C-alpha positions in Angstrom: 18.6 -114.7 -246.6 21.3 -113.1 -244.4 20.8 -109.7 -246.0 17.0 -109.9 -245.6 17.5 -110.8 -241.9 19.9 -107.9 -241.4 17.6 -105.5 -243.1 14.6 -106.7 -241.1 16.6 -106.5 -237.9 17.6 -103.0 -238.6 13.9 -102.0 -239.0 13.0 -103.8 -235.8 15.8 -102.0 -233.9 14.6 -98.7 -235.3 11.0 -99.5 -234.2 12.3 -100.5 -230.7 14.4 -97.3 -230.4 11.5 -95.1 -231.4 9.2 -96.8 -228.9 11.7 -96.4 -226.1 12.4 -92.8 -227.0 8.8 -92.0 -226.5 8.9 -92.7 -222.7 10.0 -90.0 -220.3 12.7 -92.0 -218.7 16.1 -92.2 -220.4 16.8 -95.9 -220.8 18.9 -97.8 -223.3 17.8 -100.8 -225.3 19.8 -103.2 -223.1 18.2 -101.7 -220.0 14.7 -102.0 -221.5 15.6 -105.6 -222.3 16.3 -106.2 -218.6 12.9 -104.6 -217.8 11.2 -107.0 -220.3 13.0 -110.0 -218.8 11.9 -109.0 -215.3 8.4 -108.4 -216.5 8.2 -111.9 -218.1 10.1 -113.9 -215.4 9.4 -111.9 -212.2 12.0 -111.2 -209.5 15.4 -112.6 -210.5 18.9 -112.9 -209.1 21.6 -110.7 -210.8 23.5 -113.7 -212.1 20.4 -115.2 -213.7 19.6 -111.8 -215.3 23.2 -111.6 -216.6 22.9 -115.1 -218.1 19.6 -114.3 -219.7 20.8 -111.0 -221.2 24.2 -112.6 -222.3 26.2 -110.0 -220.4 28.8 -110.2 -217.6 27.4 -109.9 -214.1 29.3 -106.6 -213.7 27.4 -105.2 -216.7 24.1 -106.4 -215.3 25.0 -104.8 -212.0 25.7 -101.4 -213.7 22.4 -101.7 -215.6 20.6 -102.5 -212.4 22.2 -99.6 -210.6 20.9 -97.2 -213.3 17.4 -98.7 -213.3 17.3 -98.5 -209.5 18.3 -94.9 -209.6 15.6 -94.3 -212.2 13.0 -95.9 -209.9 12.3 -98.7 -212.5 13.5 -101.7 -210.5 14.4 -102.3 -206.9 16.4 -104.8 -204.9 14.7 -107.0 -202.3 16.0 -109.7 -200.0 14.8 -113.1 -200.9 12.1 -114.5 -198.6 14.2 -117.7 -198.5 17.6 -116.2 -197.7 18.5 -112.7 -196.5 21.9 -113.1 -198.3 20.1 -113.5 -201.6 19.0 -110.4 -203.4 16.4 -110.3 -206.1 15.8 -107.6 -208.6 12.2 -106.8 -209.5 10.2 -104.3 -211.4 8.6 -101.4 -209.6 5.2 -100.1 -210.7 7.0 -97.4 -212.7 9.1 -100.1 -214.4 6.0 -102.1 -215.3 4.4 -98.9 -216.7 7.5 -98.3 -218.9 7.3 -101.9 -220.3 3.6 -101.6 -220.9 3.9 -98.1 -222.6 6.8 -99.1 -224.8 5.1 -102.4 -225.7 1.9 -100.7 -226.8 3.8 -98.1 -228.9 5.9 -100.9 -230.5 2.8 -103.0 -231.2 1.1 -100.1 -232.8 4.0 -99.3 -235.1 4.6 -103.0 -236.0 0.8 -103.4 -236.7 0.9 -100.4 -239.1 3.9 -101.9 -241.0 2.4 -105.4 -241.2 -1.0 -103.9 -242.3 0.7 -102.8 -245.5 1.6 -106.4 -246.4 -0.7 -108.7 -248.4 -2.7 -111.0 -246.1 -1.0 -114.2 -247.3 2.4 -112.7 -246.5 1.2 -111.8 -243.0 0.4 -115.4 -242.2 3.7 -116.6 -243.6 5.5 -113.9 -241.5 3.8 -115.1 -238.3 4.9 -118.7 -238.9 8.4 -117.6 -239.8 8.7 -115.4 -236.7 7.5 -118.2 -234.4 10.1 -120.5 -235.8 12.8 -117.8 -235.6 11.8 -117.1 -232.0 11.9 -120.7 -231.0 15.3 -121.2 -232.7 16.7 -118.2 -230.7 15.2 -119.6 -227.4 13.3 -116.4 -226.7 10.6 -117.2 -224.1 7.0 -116.4 -225.2 5.4 -113.3 -224.0 3.5 -113.9 -220.8 0.5 -111.8 -221.8 -0.8 -111.9 -225.3 -0.7 -108.5 -226.9 -2.9 -108.7 -230.0 -1.4 -107.0 -233.0 -4.6 -107.3 -235.0 -3.1 -109.4 -237.8 -2.1 -112.8 -236.4 
């Protein structure tokens, strides 16, 4: 089972890397992950982002600095406290998340379309269980893959 998971994860990382490489901005997989978290959770404090991404706050700060420089996120004072800064997606950041997600969805759909129908349904059930076990929050907007 471990080898099958490692092989599948290698394929998923390759699909992710290809979908990110297709956008004009130069962002890393961890930076894209931050964009996805902000897309799904909305404006967040740096410490909360670091916890969600399982990185040190200093690492999250460097990622944020690069994403701010790229125009993909910005920092805003919280409406509740001027001392609290929240990081949020810009329109350009949201466009990157949407573009990469569509490209990823299309490539994953093409891969899954080559599987027998019964295996597709088993894959969906297994992935839902795997996602729940890993505590990944569900996507906020359903993006149909055409095979669920």
